[in-house]
C-alpha positions in Angstrom: 179.4 231.8 136.4 177.4 232.9 133.1 174.1 234.1 133.5 171.2 231.6 132.8 169.3 232.1 129.9 165.7 231.7 129.2 163.5 231.4 126.6 159.5 231.2 126.0 157.9 228.2 125.1 154.5 227.6 123.7 152.5 225.1 126.7 150.3 224.0 123.5 152.7 222.9 120.9 156.2 223.4 122.3 157.2 226.3 120.0 160.2 228.4 121.6 161.2 231.8 121.1 163.6 234.3 123.0 160.9 236.9 123.1 157.6 236.8 124.7 154.8 236.5 122.1 150.9 237.3 122.6 150.1 234.7 120.1 152.0 231.5 119.2 153.4 231.8 115.4 153.2 227.9 115.2 149.9 227.0 116.5 147.9 230.4 117.0 146.9 229.8 120.6 147.0 233.1 122.6 148.6 233.4 126.1 150.3 230.3 125.8 154.1 231.3 125.7 155.7 230.4 129.2 158.9 231.5 130.2 161.8 228.5 131.0 164.9 228.3 131.7 167.4 227.0 128.6 169.8 224.2 129.1 173.3 225.9 129.9 175.5 224.9 127.0 178.9 226.5 128.4 178.9 224.1 131.4 178.1 221.2 129.0 175.4 219.1 131.2 174.8 215.8 130.4 172.1 215.2 127.9 168.9 213.7 129.0 169.0 210.3 127.5 165.9 208.1 126.6 166.1 204.7 127.7 167.2 202.0 125.0 164.6 199.8 123.3 163.1 196.4 124.3 165.7 194.7 122.3 163.2 192.2 120.6 164.2 191.0 117.4 162.0 191.0 114.3 159.3 188.4 114.1 157.3 186.9 111.1 153.6 187.8 111.3 152.5 184.4 110.8 154.8 183.3 114.1 153.4 186.0 116.4 151.3 184.2 118.9 148.0 186.3 119.9 146.1 184.3 122.4 142.7 185.5 123.9 142.3 189.0 124.8 141.4 188.7 128.6 138.7 191.5 130.0 138.7 192.5 133.6 135.3 194.1 134.7 135.8 197.4 136.2 132.6 196.7 138.4 130.7 199.5 136.5 128.6 198.0 133.3 128.4 201.5 131.5 132.3 202.0 131.6 132.7 198.4 130.6 130.3 199.1 127.8 132.6 202.0 126.6 135.8 200.3 127.1 134.4 197.5 124.7 133.8 194.7 127.5 136.2 195.8 130.2 139.8 196.6 131.0 142.4 195.2 128.9 145.8 193.9 130.7 148.5 196.5 129.7 146.2 199.1 128.3 147.0 202.9 128.6 143.9 204.5 128.9 143.1 208.6 129.0 140.1 210.0 130.9 139.6 213.8 130.0 136.5 215.9 131.0 136.0 219.5 132.6 136.9 220.1 136.5 134.4 218.5 138.8 132.7 216.3 136.3 133.5 213.1 138.0 136.9 211.8 136.7 138.3 210.8 140.3 135.1 210.0 141.7 134.3 207.5 139.0 138.2 206.2 138.7 138.0 205.8 142.5 135.0 203.5 142.5 136.8 201.5 139.9 139.9 201.3 142.0 137.7 200.1 145.3 135.8 197.4 143.2 139.2 196.1 141.7 141.0 196.0 145.0 137.9 194.0 146.5 138.2 191.5 143.8 141.8 191.0 144.9 144.0 192.8 142.4 146.7 194.9 143.4 145.7 198.6 142.7 148.0 201.5 143.2 146.3 205.2 143.2 148.9 208.0 142.4 147.5 211.4 143.2 149.6 214.6 142.1 146.9 217.0 142.9 145.2 216.0 146.4 146.6 214.7 150.0 146.0 211.4 151.2 143.4 212.9 153.7 141.4 214.5 150.5 141.5 211.1 149.0 140.3 209.5 152.2 137.2 212.0 152.7 136.2 211.3 149.0 136.4 207.2 149.9 134.4 207.8 152.9 131.7 209.6 150.7 131.9 206.4 148.2 131.8 203.8 150.8 135.6 202.7 150.0 137.3 203.9 153.4 138.2 200.5 154.0 139.7 199.3 150.7 142.8 197.8 150.4 143.9 200.1 147.3 147.5 201.7 148.0 147.4 205.4 147.7 150.5 207.3 146.6 150.8 211.1 146.7 153.7 212.0 144.5 154.1 213.7 141.2 157.9 212.9 140.4 158.0 210.4 137.9 161.1 208.7 138.9 159.9 208.3 142.4 156.6 206.9 141.1 158.4 204.3 138.8 160.3 203.4 141.8 157.2 202.6 144.1 155.4 201.0 140.9 158.3 198.5 140.4 158.4 197.6 144.1 154.5 197.3 144.7 153.9 195.7 141.0 150.4 196.8 140.7 147.8 195.2 138.4 146.0 198.5 137.9 147.4 202.2 138.4 145.4 205.2 138.2 147.6 208.4 137.6 145.6 211.6 138.6 146.6 213.7 136.8 149.2 213.4 134.0 149.7 217.2 133.9 150.8 217.2 137.3 153.6 214.5 136.8 157.1 215.6 135.8 160.6 214.4 135.2 163.1 215.8 137.5 166.2 215.3 134.8 164.2 217.8 132.6 164.2 221.8 133.2 160.9 222.6 132.2 157.9 222.9 134.7 155.1 220.3 135.2 152.3 220.3 132.7 154.6 221.2 129.7 154.6 219.8 126.4 157.9 218.1 127.1 157.2 217.0 130.5 153.7 215.5 129.6 155.0 213.9 126.7 157.8 212.0 128.6 155.8 211.2 131.5 153.3 209.3 129.5 156.2 207.9 127.6 157.6 206.3 130.7 154.1 204.9 131.6 153.5 203.6 128.3 156.7 201.6 128.7 155.5 200.2 131.9 152.2 199.2 131.2 153.3 197.2 128.1 156.4 195.6 129.7 154.7 194.6 132.8 151.1 194.0 131.6 149.8 196.7 134.2 146.5 198.6 133.0 146.9 202.2 133.8 144.4 205.0 134.1 145.5 208.6 133.3 143.3 211.4 134.1 143.8 214.5 131.4 143.0 218.1 132.3 140.9 219.8 129.5 141.5 223.6 128.1 138.5 226.0 127.9 137.9 224.6 124.4 137.4 221.4 125.7 140.3 219.8 124.1 142.9 217.8 126.4 145.6 220.0 127.5 149.4 219.3 126.7 150.8 218.1 123.4 148.3 216.1 120.8 150.7 213.0 120.8 149.3 212.1 124.3 146.3 210.8 122.7 148.1 209.2 119.9 150.0 207.4 122.4 147.5 205.8 124.6 145.4 203.1 123.6 142.0 204.4 124.8 140.8 207.9 125.0 137.7 208.5 126.9 135.9 212.2 126.9 133.1 213.1 129.9 130.5 215.3 128.5 127.5 217.1 130.1 128.1 220.3 132.6 127.0 220.6 136.3 123.5 221.9 135.4 122.5 218.6 133.6 121.5 215.7 135.4 123.5 213.2 133.4 127.2 212.8 132.6 128.0 211.2 129.6 131.4 209.2 128.9 132.0 208.9 125.1 135.0 207.0 123.4 136.7 208.7 120.8 139.8 206.3 120.4 139.5 202.5 121.3 142.0 199.8 120.1 139.9 197.1 121.8 136.6 198.2 121.1 134.3 200.5 118.9 134.4 204.3 118.6 132.0 206.8 119.7 130.5 204.3 122.1 128.6 206.0 124.9 128.1 205.5 128.6 125.5 207.4 130.9 126.1 207.9 134.3 124.1 209.8 136.8 126.2 212.2 139.6 124.8 211.1 142.9 126.2 211.6 146.7 127.3 208.2 146.6 129.1 208.6 143.7 128.5 207.9 139.7 125.6 205.7 139.3 125.3 204.1 135.7 122.1 204.4 133.9 121.0 201.4 132.7 117.8 202.0 130.5 119.1 205.4 128.7 116.2 205.4 126.4 113.4 205.1 128.9 115.1 207.4 131.1 115.7 210.3 128.7 112.0 210.2 127.4 110.7 209.5 131.3 110.1 213.6 131.5 108.8 214.2 127.9 105.9 216.3 127.7 102.8 214.6 126.3 100.7 216.2 123.6 102.7 219.4 123.5 103.6 220.6 120.0 107.2 221.0 119.0 108.4 217.6 120.3 109.6 214.3 118.3 111.2 211.2 119.3 114.4 210.3 117.4 116.4 206.9 117.7 120.0 207.1 117.2 123.2 205.3 117.4 125.9 206.1 120.1 128.4 203.5 119.0 126.7 200.1 118.8 123.9 201.3 121.1 120.4 202.8 120.1 119.2 205.5 122.2 115.7 207.3 121.9 115.9 210.9 122.5 113.4 214.0 122.2 114.2 216.5 119.9 112.4 220.1 120.7 111.9 222.7 118.5 110.1 226.1 119.4 109.0 228.6 116.4 107.8 231.9 117.2 106.9 235.1 115.6 110.0 237.5 115.4 110.1 240.8 116.3 113.6 241.8 115.2 115.3 242.8 111.9 117.2 239.4 112.2 115.2 236.0 113.3 117.2 234.5 116.1 118.4 230.7 115.6 119.5 229.0 118.4 120.6 225.1 118.7 121.4 223.2 121.8 123.0 219.7 121.5 123.1 220.0 117.6 125.5 221.6 115.0 124.1 225.3 114.6 125.2 225.0 110.8 123.0 221.8 110.1 120.0 223.3 111.8 120.6 226.5 109.8 120.8 224.3 106.5 117.5 222.5 107.5 115.4 225.6 108.6 116.2 226.9 104.7 115.2 223.2 103.4 111.9 223.8 105.3 111.4 227.3 103.8 112.1 226.5 100.3 110.8 222.9 99.9 107.9 222.6 102.8 106.8 226.3 102.4 107.2 227.1 105.9 107.5 230.9 106.1 110.7 231.0 108.4 112.3 234.3 107.1 110.4 236.1 110.1 110.4 233.5 112.6 112.5 233.0 115.7 113.6 229.0 115.8 115.1 227.4 119.4 116.4 224.0 118.9 116.8 221.7 122.1 118.2 218.1 122.3 116.5 216.9 126.0 119.1 215.5 128.4 122.1 217.0 127.7 123.0 214.8 124.5 124.7 216.0 121.4 123.6 214.7 118.0 126.1 214.5 115.3 124.5 211.8 112.6 122.5 213.1 109.8 119.6 210.7 110.6 118.3 213.4 113.1 117.5 215.6 110.2 114.0 214.3 109.6 113.2 214.4 113.2 114.4 217.9 113.7 112.0 219.1 110.8 109.0 217.2 112.1 109.6 218.9 115.2 109.9 222.4 113.7 106.6 221.8 111.4 105.1 220.8 114.4 105.6 223.7 116.6 105.1 225.8 113.6 101.4 224.7 112.8 101.1 224.0 116.8 100.0 220.7 116.3 101.6 217.6 118.2 103.3 214.8 116.9 101.4 211.5 118.1 103.1 209.9 121.2 103.2 206.4 119.4 105.6 207.6 116.6 109.1 207.9 116.0 110.9 209.8 113.3 114.2 209.3 111.8 115.8 209.9 108.3 118.4 212.2 106.6 117.3 215.3 104.7 119.1 216.7 101.7 119.2 220.0 100.0 116.5 219.0 97.6 114.3 218.1 100.4 114.7 214.5 99.7 114.7 212.1 102.5 117.8 209.6 102.3 118.2 206.1 103.8 119.9 205.5 107.1 121.9 202.6 108.4 120.9 199.8 110.9 117.3 200.5 110.7 116.4 197.4 112.1 118.2 198.2 115.4 116.6 201.3 115.8 113.0 200.0 115.2 114.0 197.1 117.7 114.5 200.1 120.3 111.5 201.9 119.5 109.4 198.8 119.9 110.9 197.5 123.1 109.7 201.3 124.6 105.9 201.1 123.0 106.4 203.0 119.9 104.3 201.3 117.0 104.6 203.9 113.9 107.9 204.7 112.4 108.5 207.4 110.1 111.3 206.7 107.9 113.0 206.9 104.3 111.2 204.8 101.8 114.5 202.9 100.7 115.1 201.8 104.0 111.7 200.7 104.8 111.5 198.7 101.6 114.8 196.7 102.5 113.4 195.8 105.9 111.4 192.9 106.8 108.1 193.4 108.4 108.2 193.7 112.2 104.9 192.4 114.4 103.5 195.6 115.8 105.5 198.4 114.2 103.9 200.3 110.9 106.7 201.6 108.8 105.7 204.9 107.1 108.3 205.3 104.1 108.4 208.9 102.7 110.7 210.4 99.9 110.5 213.9 100.8 110.3 216.1 103.9 106.8 217.5 102.0 105.3 213.9 102.3 106.6 213.4 105.6 104.7 216.4 106.9 101.7 215.1 105.0 101.7 211.6 106.5 101.8 213.5 110.2 99.3 216.0 109.1 101.7 218.8 109.8 101.3 220.8 106.5 100.2 224.5 107.2 96.6 225.6 106.0 96.6 227.3 102.8 
């Protein structure tokens, strides 16, 4: 009998090499080469064959019947918001996030609600035993649920049970633990994750079963396994935040049934994930009154306006190189705005340390937060507080100009709802906006004008 040959395969991209390498030449991942047993060609095993197609013929576009899209509520309002209105029949959804952030807890709550509404729900776990799932269900108050629990990670067995049960909704926890017995590679490898997801995708589209996949993430924060996994599914949801923060943020980065970058905010409690209904009021509830270096900004997370507190601390530097630390904002963008403040607003930042923070654990990426950050920096520099009834928004260019921003009406409406009466914004955007009762818009063209309006110009 010939000796079995082995090759080394990259767990990130699938690249194969006869020898072990510390760094994958294909994708550049370190320590990702794993030894797998190569298929024995001498005994000529039967090749693993994919199933045939659906056999459906080509149809002209005008003859395709669309019908109305049916959304099923998950029982959690914030999750429904992120999904675009609810769970769509036959959708394949991927939920990723750090270990322990609440993925399994949230989906178990969803499964319990769907089972209580009379739906046939199957919960497949390849990581935990049935007893562990029962213990979590007791903590969430779902110990009497009618959902069906299956602890299995062989996809042929899972498919057989799904065909027998015919579930309306299915949860796979997690996709990295599933494997096809016909394939020689280990669970979690590129080929196993790809083929397991393909089988589940075919089942979802053929039977109309909505399937949630739980996905592991790497230390860099991206989903483990092949990148094609994110292309195959209909919805990709990411949990953001960490264990030190009070809130968990669920963001949609791909959604074929709703808007992208929609944000849901949850609070982890002893009874499970609790949705935060009034995000703006919650995030501003602990804001320090009358403190310098704090400025309120209204950002858009998908279709949702959210008020956040942008904080800056500018202090005398005692090192050769001033420190620049940013939490919740892109550090390169922060460095750029600090340079603009020194050049265009005459703030001497070359000998000052600057620490930037977005309160509440949010991450801001839109340029409309530039002006609020600049005002927070100026407030800390001059040690003068921004008035509590002011909100600031606008994009800042390298010349110090304040550029127009999108959807100012929605941002102003959210500020008005929470009692803000003065809005500092780009003049071009303020000019196009209709007057709002109780709101005073202060349009500015440059950062220096904005500082003058808020009395934040340095003395001398």
